[in-house]
Kinemage of the C-alpha trace (Angstrom):
@kinemage 1
@onewidth
@group {chain A} dominant
@subgroup {mainchain}
@vectorlist {calphas} color= white
{ca met a 1} P 133.743 -138.588 -51.253
{ca pro a 2} L 136.449 -139.669 -48.793
{ca glu a 3} L 137.555 -137.403 -46.612
{ca ser a 4} L 140.516 -134.881 -46.866
{ca lys a 5} L 144.217 -135.888 -44.706
{ca val a 6} L 143.928 -132.171 -43.399
{ca arg a 7} L 140.505 -132.288 -42.724
{ca lys a 8} L 140.804 -135.963 -40.454
{ca glu a 9} L 143.698 -133.978 -38.859
{ca ala a 10} L 141.815 -131.757 -38.002
{ca lys a 11} L 139.214 -133.391 -36.062
{ca ser a 12} L 141.368 -135.357 -34.220
{ca lys a 13} L 143.465 -132.247 -33.566
{ca thr a 14} L 140.218 -131.394 -32.170
{ca arg a 15} L 139.188 -134.608 -29.599
{ca lys a 16} L 142.643 -134.020 -28.673
{ca glu a 17} L 142.624 -131.058 -27.532
{ca gln a 18} L 139.246 -131.695 -26.253
{ca ala a 19} L 140.154 -134.700 -24.334
{ca glu a 20} L 142.734 -132.422 -22.639
{ca glu a 21} L 140.286 -130.328 -21.584
{ca leu a 22} L 138.398 -132.177 -19.811
{ca ala a 23} L 141.607 -134.043 -18.360
{ca lys a 24} L 142.214 -130.571 -16.976
{ca thr a 25} L 138.390 -129.578 -15.978
{ca arg a 26} L 138.717 -133.532 -13.884
{ca lys a 27} L 141.608 -132.490 -12.803
{ca glu a 28} L 140.955 -129.150 -11.010
{ca arg a 29} L 137.598 -130.785 -9.621
{ca lys a 30} L 139.470 -133.576 -7.528
{ca glu a 31} L 141.436 -131.347 -5.765
{ca arg a 32} L 139.100 -128.650 -5.408
{ca lys a 33} L 137.103 -131.342 -3.562
{ca arg a 34} L 140.190 -132.664 -1.846
{ca ile a 35} L 140.642 -128.751 -0.348
{ca ala a 36} L 137.304 -128.644 0.342
{ca gly a 37} L 138.083 -131.278 2.847
{ca gly a 38} L 135.312 -133.968 1.224
{ca thr a 39} L 134.779 -135.630 4.313
{ca glu a 40} L 130.920 -135.281 6.005
{ca arg a 41} L 130.994 -133.928 9.221
{ca arg a 42} L 127.382 -136.037 10.190
{ca trp a 43} L 128.950 -136.001 14.267
{ca val a 44} L 127.777 -131.893 13.480
{ca pro a 45} L 124.342 -131.841 13.827
{ca trp a 46} L 124.625 -134.591 16.739
{ca leu a 47} L 127.098 -131.871 18.812
{ca phe a 48} L 124.805 -129.145 18.399
{ca cys a 49} L 121.182 -129.940 19.232
{ca thr a 50} L 122.942 -131.748 21.986
{ca val a 51} L 124.916 -128.685 23.691
{ca gly a 52} L 121.505 -126.761 22.757
{ca leu a 53} L 119.554 -129.071 25.136
{ca leu a 54} L 122.175 -128.925 27.552
{ca gly a 55} L 121.563 -125.267 27.611
{ca val a 56} L 118.518 -125.548 27.543
{ca met a 57} L 118.365 -127.802 30.307
{ca trp a 58} L 120.667 -125.883 32.758
{ca met a 59} L 118.252 -122.812 32.206
{ca val a 60} L 115.330 -124.232 33.365
{ca thr a 61} L 117.222 -126.553 35.771
{ca trp a 62} L 118.341 -122.869 37.371
{ca asn a 63} L 115.314 -121.438 36.985
{ca leu a 64} L 112.762 -124.406 38.240
{ca ala a 65} L 115.157 -125.513 40.929
{ca gly a 66} L 118.482 -124.100 41.443
{ca thr a 67} L 118.135 -122.679 44.859
{ca tyr a 68} L 118.094 -126.502 45.797
{ca ile a 69} L 120.798 -127.228 44.352
{ca gly a 70} L 124.120 -126.558 45.768
{ca phe a 71} L 126.681 -125.537 42.871
{ca met a 72} L 124.025 -124.125 40.993
{ca arg a 73} L 123.054 -121.898 44.408
{ca ser a 74} L 126.335 -120.560 44.786
{ca leu a 75} L 127.608 -119.824 40.950
{ca gly a 76} L 124.276 -117.785 41.630
{ca glu a 77} L 123.110 -115.259 38.668
{ca trp a 78} L 126.774 -116.399 36.766
{ca asn a 79} L 124.380 -119.604 35.584
{ca ile a 80} L 122.873 -117.129 33.079
{ca leu a 81} L 126.004 -117.046 31.204
{ca ile a 82} L 126.773 -120.764 31.498
{ca ala a 83} L 123.329 -121.905 29.600
{ca leu a 84} L 123.372 -118.557 26.816
{ca gly a 85} L 127.473 -119.604 26.871
{ca leu a 86} L 125.894 -123.659 25.814
{ca ile a 87} L 123.311 -122.638 23.375
{ca ile a 88} L 125.293 -119.771 21.397
{ca ser a 89} L 127.666 -122.027 21.113
{ca ser a 90} L 125.070 -124.894 19.918
{ca phe a 91} L 124.647 -122.192 17.219
{ca met a 92} L 128.155 -121.946 16.448
{ca leu a 93} L 128.730 -125.103 16.408
{ca ala a 94} L 125.577 -125.264 12.802
{ca thr a 95} L 127.342 -123.575 11.079
{ca phe a 96} L 130.463 -126.268 10.831
{ca trp a 97} L 127.700 -128.859 8.856
{ca lys a 98} L 127.848 -128.960 5.354
């Protein structure tokens, strides 16, 4: 038995609405991805590990040989602030990692 004209039109209308909704969803996803940046930040782990290790090495060097190194001796207790600043900035850089 053939389908009625009304049912065929309803089916095509439903398909058209679904296609429009799908196109709208794809457009929204694309826009969200564009706004989010979409770029992978592969440089972040390398940078925050390097800066963190530099801070730790600064602290260890100052504690072990700070009195023998001229510029570290002249900085005095500021060496602690420099080392902790590097370590804290390392943790702040880690927040940029996606």
